[in-house]
C-alpha positions as CSV (number, residue, x, y, z in Angstrom):
1,M,0.0,0.0,0.0
2,T,1.5,3.4,-1.0
3,P,-1.0,6.0,0.2
4,A,-0.2,9.6,-0.6
5,R,2.1,11.3,1.8
6,Q,0.4,13.6,4.3
7,H,2.9,15.7,6.2
8,E,0.5,18.4,7.2
9,N,0.4,18.3,10.9
10,R,-2.0,15.4,11.3
11,A,-1.5,15.7,15.1
12,E,-3.2,19.1,15.1
13,N,-5.9,18.1,12.7
14,R,-6.8,15.1,14.8
15,N,-6.3,16.9,18.2
16,E,-3.9,14.2,19.4
17,N,-2.1,14.6,22.7
18,R,1.7,14.9,22.5
19,E,2.3,11.5,24.0
20,E,5.9,10.4,23.5
21,Y,6.9,7.0,22.1
22,R,8.2,4.9,25.0
23,D,10.3,1.9,24.4
24,E,8.8,-0.4,27.0
25,A,9.8,-3.7,25.3
26,P,11.4,-6.2,27.7
27,S,15.1,-6.4,27.8
28,T,15.0,-10.1,27.1
29,T,15.0,-10.4,23.3
30,L,15.9,-12.7,20.5
31,P,18.8,-12.3,18.1
32,V,17.6,-11.0,14.7
33,T,18.4,-13.3,11.9
34,Y,17.3,-13.2,8.3
35,T,16.3,-16.9,7.9
36,R,15.6,-18.3,4.5
37,T,11.9,-18.9,4.1
38,L,11.4,-22.4,2.8
39,A,7.7,-22.0,2.2
40,P,7.5,-20.0,-1.0
41,E,5.4,-16.8,-1.1
42,Q,1.8,-17.0,-2.1
43,V,1.5,-14.4,-4.8
44,E,-2.2,-14.6,-5.3
45,S,-4.9,-16.3,-3.3
46,S,-5.6,-18.5,-6.3
47,T,-2.0,-19.4,-6.8
48,L,-0.7,-22.8,-5.8
49,P,2.9,-22.0,-4.8
50,D,5.9,-24.2,-5.6
51,S,7.3,-26.3,-2.8
52,A,10.9,-25.5,-1.7
53,L,13.9,-27.5,-2.6
54,G,12.8,-30.7,-1.0
55,V,15.2,-33.5,-0.1
56,S,16.3,-34.3,-3.7
57,G,16.8,-30.7,-4.5
58,E,19.3,-30.2,-1.7
59,V,22.0,-31.1,-4.3
60,F,21.6,-27.4,-5.5
61,R,22.0,-25.9,-2.0
62,P,25.8,-25.2,-2.2
63,V,25.4,-23.2,-5.4
64,L,22.4,-21.4,-3.9
65,D,24.4,-20.5,-0.8
66,R,27.2,-19.2,-3.1
67,F,24.8,-17.1,-5.1
68,E,23.3,-15.7,-1.9
69,R,26.8,-14.6,-0.8
70,F,27.3,-12.9,-4.1
71,L,24.1,-11.0,-3.8
72,R,24.8,-9.9,-0.2
73,Y,28.5,-9.1,-0.3
74,E,29.3,-8.2,-3.9
75,K,26.0,-6.7,-5.2
76,H,25.0,-5.4,-1.7
77,R,21.3,-6.3,-2.3
78,S,18.8,-5.7,0.5
79,E,17.8,-8.7,2.6
80,E,14.3,-8.5,1.2
81,T,15.6,-8.8,-2.3
82,I,17.9,-11.7,-1.4
83,R,15.0,-13.6,0.2
84,S,13.0,-13.0,-2.9
85,Y,15.7,-14.4,-5.2
86,I,16.4,-17.4,-3.0
87,S,12.7,-18.2,-2.6
88,D,12.2,-18.1,-6.4
89,L,15.3,-20.3,-7.0
90,E,14.3,-22.8,-4.4
91,G,11.0,-23.3,-6.2
92,F,12.8,-23.6,-9.5
93,F,15.4,-26.1,-8.4
94,G,12.9,-28.1,-6.4
95,Y,11.0,-28.5,-9.7
96,M,14.2,-29.5,-11.5
97,A,15.0,-32.1,-8.9
98,R,11.5,-33.6,-9.2
99,R,12.2,-33.8,-13.0
100,G,15.4,-35.8,-12.3
101,V,17.8,-32.9,-13.0
102,R,20.9,-33.0,-10.7
103,H,23.4,-30.7,-12.5
104,L,23.2,-27.1,-13.6
105,D,24.5,-27.9,-17.1
106,S,21.6,-30.3,-17.6
107,I,19.2,-27.3,-17.5
108,D,18.2,-25.9,-20.9
109,A,15.8,-23.4,-22.2
110,S,13.0,-26.0,-22.7
111,L,13.1,-26.9,-19.0
112,I,13.0,-23.3,-18.0
113,R,10.0,-22.7,-20.3
114,E,8.3,-25.8,-18.9
115,W,8.7,-24.5,-15.3
116,L,7.4,-21.0,-16.2
117,G,4.5,-22.6,-18.1
118,S,3.7,-24.6,-15.0
119,L,3.3,-21.4,-13.1
120,H,0.8,-20.1,-15.7
121,L,-1.2,-23.3,-15.4
122,R,-1.3,-22.9,-11.7
123,Q,-2.7,-19.4,-12.2
124,A,0.3,-17.4,-11.0
125,A,0.0,-13.7,-11.8
126,R,1.8,-12.5,-14.9
127,S,4.0,-10.2,-12.8
128,T,5.0,-13.2,-10.7
129,V,6.1,-15.2,-13.8
130,A,8.0,-12.2,-15.1
131,R,9.8,-11.8,-11.9
132,R,10.8,-15.4,-11.6
133,G,12.0,-15.4,-15.2
134,S,14.1,-12.3,-14.3
135,T,15.5,-14.2,-11.3
136,L,16.6,-17.0,-13.5
137,R,18.3,-14.7,-16.0
138,T,20.2,-13.0,-13.2
139,F,21.2,-16.4,-11.7
140,F,22.4,-18.0,-14.9
141,T,24.3,-14.9,-16.0
142,W,26.2,-15.1,-12.8
143,A,26.6,-18.9,-13.1
144,Q,28.2,-18.5,-16.5
145,E,30.5,-15.8,-15.3
146,E,31.6,-18.1,-12.5
147,E,32.1,-20.9,-15.1
148,L,29.5,-23.1,-13.3
149,V,27.7,-23.6,-16.6
150,H,29.0,-23.7,-20.2
151,A,26.1,-21.8,-21.7
152,N,23.4,-19.5,-20.3
153,P,20.1,-21.2,-21.0
154,T,18.2,-18.0,-20.5
155,R,20.1,-16.1,-23.2
156,G,17.7,-15.0,-25.9
157,M,14.6,-15.8,-23.8
158,R,12.0,-13.0,-24.0
159,A,10.5,-11.7,-20.8
160,P,6.7,-11.9,-20.6
161,K,5.1,-8.5,-20.6
162,R,4.1,-7.3,-17.2
163,E,0.6,-6.2,-16.5
164,N,0.4,-2.4,-16.1
165,H,-1.4,-1.8,-12.9
166,L,-1.3,1.6,-11.2
167,P,-0.7,1.3,-7.5
168,P,-3.9,1.9,-5.5
169,V,-4.1,5.3,-3.9
170,L,-6.6,5.9,-1.1
171,S,-8.5,9.2,-0.8
172,R,-8.2,11.0,2.5
173,E,-11.8,10.0,3.2
174,Q,-10.9,6.3,2.6
175,M,-7.8,6.6,4.8
176,N,-9.8,8.2,7.6
177,Q,-12.3,5.4,7.3
178,L,-9.5,2.8,7.5
179,L,-8.0,4.4,10.6
180,T,-11.4,4.6,12.2
181,T,-11.9,0.9,11.5
182,L,-8.6,0.1,13.2
183,Q,-9.5,2.3,16.2
184,E,-12.9,0.6,16.7
185,R,-11.3,-2.9,16.5
186,R,-8.7,-1.9,19.1
187,A,-11.4,-0.6,21.4
188,Q,-12.9,-4.0,21.4
189,D,-9.6,-5.8,22.1
190,P,-6.9,-3.4,23.3
191,R,-4.3,-6.2,23.7
192,D,-4.7,-7.9,20.3
193,A,-1.0,-8.1,19.1
194,R,-1.8,-8.6,15.4
195,L,-4.2,-5.6,15.5
196,L,-1.7,-3.4,17.3
197,R,1.0,-4.3,14.8
198,L,-1.4,-3.6,11.9
199,E,-2.4,-0.2,13.3
200,A,1.2,0.8,13.8
201,V,2.1,-0.3,10.3
202,V,-0.7,1.7,8.7
203,E,0.1,4.8,10.7
204,V,3.9,4.6,9.9
205,L,3.3,4.0,6.2
206,Y,0.7,6.9,6.1
207,A,3.0,9.3,7.9
208,S,6.3,8.4,6.2
209,G,5.5,7.1,2.7
210,M,8.2,4.5,3.0
211,R,8.1,1.1,1.2
212,I,6.9,-2.0,3.0
213,S,10.3,-3.6,2.5
214,E,11.8,-0.5,4.2
215,L,9.3,-0.7,7.1
216,T,10.1,-4.4,7.8
217,G,13.8,-3.4,8.0
218,L,13.3,-1.0,10.8
219,D,14.8,-1.6,14.3
220,L,13.7,-0.3,17.7
221,Q,16.7,2.1,17.5
222,S,15.6,3.4,14.1
223,V,12.9,5.6,15.9
224,D,14.1,9.0,17.3
225,R,11.5,9.7,19.9
226,A,12.7,13.2,20.7
227,N,12.7,14.5,17.2
228,K,9.7,12.3,16.0
229,T,11.7,10.9,13.1
230,V,12.7,7.5,11.8
231,R,15.9,6.4,10.0
232,V,15.1,4.4,6.9
233,L,17.5,2.2,5.0
234,G,16.4,2.4,1.4
235,K,17.6,1.0,-2.0
236,G,21.4,0.8,-2.4
237,N,21.7,0.9,1.4
238,K,21.1,4.7,1.4
239,E,19.8,6.0,4.7
240,R,17.4,8.8,5.0
241,V,15.5,10.4,7.9
242,V,11.7,10.9,7.6
243,P,9.3,12.5,10.0
244,L,6.7,10.7,12.0
245,G,3.6,12.4,13.4
246,T,2.2,12.0,16.9
247,P,-0.5,9.5,15.7
248,A,2.2,7.2,14.3
249,L,4.3,7.5,17.4
250,K,1.4,6.7,19.7
251,A,0.5,3.6,17.6
252,L,4.1,2.5,17.7
253,N,4.1,3.0,21.5
254,R,1.0,0.7,21.9
255,W,2.6,-1.9,19.7
256,V,6.0,-1.9,21.4
257,S,4.5,-1.7,24.9
258,Y,1.6,-4.2,24.6
259,G,1.7,-6.1,21.4
260,R,5.3,-6.8,20.6
261,P,6.2,-8.4,24.0
262,Q,3.5,-11.1,23.4
263,W,5.4,-12.4,20.5
264,I,8.9,-12.5,22.0
265,P,9.7,-16.1,23.2
266,E,10.3,-16.4,27.0
267,G,14.0,-16.0,27.8
268,A,14.9,-14.7,24.3
269,Q,17.5,-12.0,24.0
270,G,18.6,-9.6,21.3
271,V,15.4,-9.0,19.3
272,T,16.0,-5.6,17.7
273,A,13.4,-5.6,14.9
274,L,10.7,-3.1,15.4
275,F,8.1,-5.2,13.7
276,I,8.2,-8.9,14.5
277,G,6.0,-12.0,13.7
278,P,4.2,-14.3,16.1
279,R,7.3,-16.5,16.6
280,G,9.6,-13.5,17.4
281,G,11.4,-13.2,14.1
282,R,11.5,-10.1,12.0
283,A,8.2,-9.6,10.1
284,N,8.6,-10.0,6.3
285,A,7.0,-7.9,3.6
286,R,4.7,-10.7,2.5
287,Q,3.1,-11.0,5.9
288,I,2.6,-7.3,6.1
289,R,1.1,-7.1,2.6
290,E,-1.4,-9.9,3.4
291,D,-2.5,-8.1,6.5
292,L,-2.9,-4.8,4.6
293,T,-4.8,-6.5,1.7
294,R,-7.3,-8.0,4.2
295,L,-7.8,-4.6,5.8
296,L,-8.2,-2.7,2.5
297,R,-11.1,-5.0,1.6
298,T,-13.1,-3.3,4.4
299,V,-12.7,0.2,2.8
């Protein structure tokens, strides 16, 4: 969701009190690790996702780990981008393994087209197929440069056209309706962790205009309570500081004080992520998008 930025003193318009954001999260926290998600993302509700590598596909794990290091340390890709690449490739190599393929050099253009075609048959969105095709082109270009394959099987393959969808933009009236809906739900259950997280997410996105992938990368220390700002790490690892209004800070305070502690495992230490999931790990963009999609259906 990318609602229009509204930096026009929402605090005064909504007559909010100047309640400061308090970090009341417990000191016992979990170390933040970006774990590889083995369950592939569900792109559309009607899409049947690929399974991950599977036992037979683990033969490709060493080259996947090597490609992951390349993305992280040489290309300096964001963790969200890396997870997306690896998730796509796990689905692809899992499919190859089920077809009896055990070596990179055994993969040709026809097998790649077969896999992409299987995504179409399983009703994957065109944008999803295009992205996964792009992932394969990036991977095999790298593999050829590293002399892991003799020829690049994706060379000359045409990328499918992406559907041109303008991102949805909510009107101010719709946004106010959405925020009112969240407030009413919170009044019914003030300690619902998932609801508190969702309200904080919506308020922060509305106040800052940041991307969801940037939001999930925030840490507790990213928020400057005194100056009502947040440090955001964007594309190319470029950091910027964006303002947060009082409503966003109050929503963050409720999440950090009452919602977030519910999801931190007992005895855990070192959880620095601002937004976490029910198991205590850093929330990922897919989870946040799914929550937002469900909420937007009410507007």
